[in-house]
DOPA-745111 format. One record per residue (C-alpha): residue number from 1; residue in three letters; x, y, z. Coordinates in Angstrom, 1 decimal. Each point is the difference from the previous one (the first is absolute). Layout:
(node NUM; "ALA"; (X; Y; Z))
...
! end
This chain:
(node 1; "MET"; (103.0; 120.6; 121.1))
(node 2; "MET"; (0.4; -3.8; 0.1))
(node 3; "ALA"; (-0.1; -2.3; -3.3))
(node 4; "THR"; (-3.3; -1.6; 0.8))
(node 5; "ARG"; (-2.5; -0.5; -3.5))
(node 6; "LYS"; (-3.7; 0.0; -0.4))
(node 7; "LYS"; (-1.8; -3.4; 1.1))
(node 8; "GLY"; (-0.4; -2.0; -3.1))
(node 9; "GLU"; (3.0; 1.6; -1.4))
(node 10; "GLN"; (1.1; -2.6; -2.7))
(node 11; "ASP"; (3.7; -1.3; 0.1))
(node 12; "SER"; (2.3; 1.6; -2.5))
(node 13; "GLN"; (3.5; -0.3; -1.5))
(node 14; "ILE"; (3.0; 1.9; -1.0))
(node 15; "LYS"; (1.8; -1.8; -2.9))
(node 16; "PHE"; (3.9; 1.2; -0.4))
(node 17; "SER"; (0.2; -1.9; -3.3))
(node 18; "GLN"; (-2.3; -0.9; -2.6))
(node 19; "THR"; (1.3; -3.4; -0.7))
(node 20; "GLU"; (0.6; -1.6; 3.6))
(node 21; "ASN"; (-1.9; -0.6; 2.6))
(node 22; "SER"; (1.6; 2.4; 1.9))
(node 23; "GLY"; (-1.2; 3.2; 2.3))
(node 24; "ILE"; (-2.2; 0.8; 3.2))
(node 25; "LEU"; (-3.4; -1.5; 1.0))
(node 26; "LEU"; (-2.0; 2.1; 2.2))
(node 27; "MET"; (-2.7; -1.9; 1.8))
(node 28; "PRO"; (-1.8; 2.9; 2.2))
(node 29; "ARG"; (-2.3; -2.3; 1.5))
(node 30; "LEU"; (2.9; -2.0; 1.6))
(node 31; "ASN"; (2.1; 3.3; 0.8))
(node 32; "THR"; (2.8; -1.8; -2.1))
(node 33; "ALA"; (2.1; 0.6; -2.9))
(node 34; "ILE"; (1.9; -2.2; -1.7))
(node 35; "TYR"; (3.1; 0.3; -2.0))
(node 36; "TYR"; (1.1; -3.3; -2.5))
(node 37; "VAL"; (2.6; -0.1; -2.5))
(node 38; "ASN"; (-0.9; -2.9; -2.9))
(node 39; "GLY"; (-3.2; -1.2; 2.2))
(node 40; "ILE"; (1.9; -0.5; 3.1))
(node 41; "THR"; (-0.5; 2.0; 2.8))
(node 42; "VAL"; (3.0; 2.2; 1.3))
(node 43; "ASP"; (-1.1; 1.8; 2.6))
(node 44; "THR"; (-3.7; 0.8; 2.2))
(node 45; "PHE"; (-0.7; 3.4; 1.3))
(node 46; "ARG"; (-2.7; 0.4; 2.7))
(node 47; "THR"; (-2.2; 3.7; -0.5))
(node 48; "ILE"; (-2.0; -0.1; 2.6))
(node 49; "ASP"; (1.7; 2.4; 2.5))
(node 50; "LYS"; (2.4; 2.0; -3.3))
(node 51; "THR"; (-1.2; 3.5; -1.4))
(node 52; "VAL"; (-0.2; 0.1; -3.7))
(node 53; "LYS"; (3.6; 1.4; -0.2))
(node 54; "GLU"; (0.8; -2.8; 1.4))
(node 55; "VAL"; (-1.1; -2.6; -2.0))
(node 56; "GLU"; (0.8; 2.3; -3.6))
(node 57; "LYS"; (3.9; 0.2; 2.1))
(node 58; "TRP"; (-0.1; -3.9; -0.1))
(node 59; "ILE"; (-1.9; -0.4; -3.6))
(node 60; "GLU"; (3.2; 2.3; -1.3))
(node 61; "ALA"; (2.5; -2.0; 2.2))
(node 62; "LYS"; (-1.1; -3.2; -2.1))
(node 63; "ARG"; (-0.8; 1.6; -3.3))
(node 64; "LYS"; (4.1; 1.1; 0.4))
(node 65; "HIS"; (1.0; -3.6; 1.3))
(node 66; "TYR"; (-1.5; -1.5; -3.3))
(node 67; "THR"; (1.7; 2.5; -1.9))
(node 68; "ASP"; (3.4; -0.8; 1.5))
(node 69; "LEU"; (-0.8; -4.1; -0.5))
(node 70; "ASN"; (-0.7; 1.1; -3.9))
(node 71; "LYS"; (3.3; 1.9; -0.5))
! end
């Protein structure tokens, strides 16, 4: 199963912190996910040819990266 979205689906965020501007911005119309820390883009991931599991694995890797940065 490909990581596709319904036409017109809104962008969404996964926040890693309530106080910092850090997390992942999912942009289904552009088939892109952006990982950002303190408002600065750290990594960009193209989702167009990825499965849902691949996208979830990338998100978990970025969550671990963020957690390791803030230890």
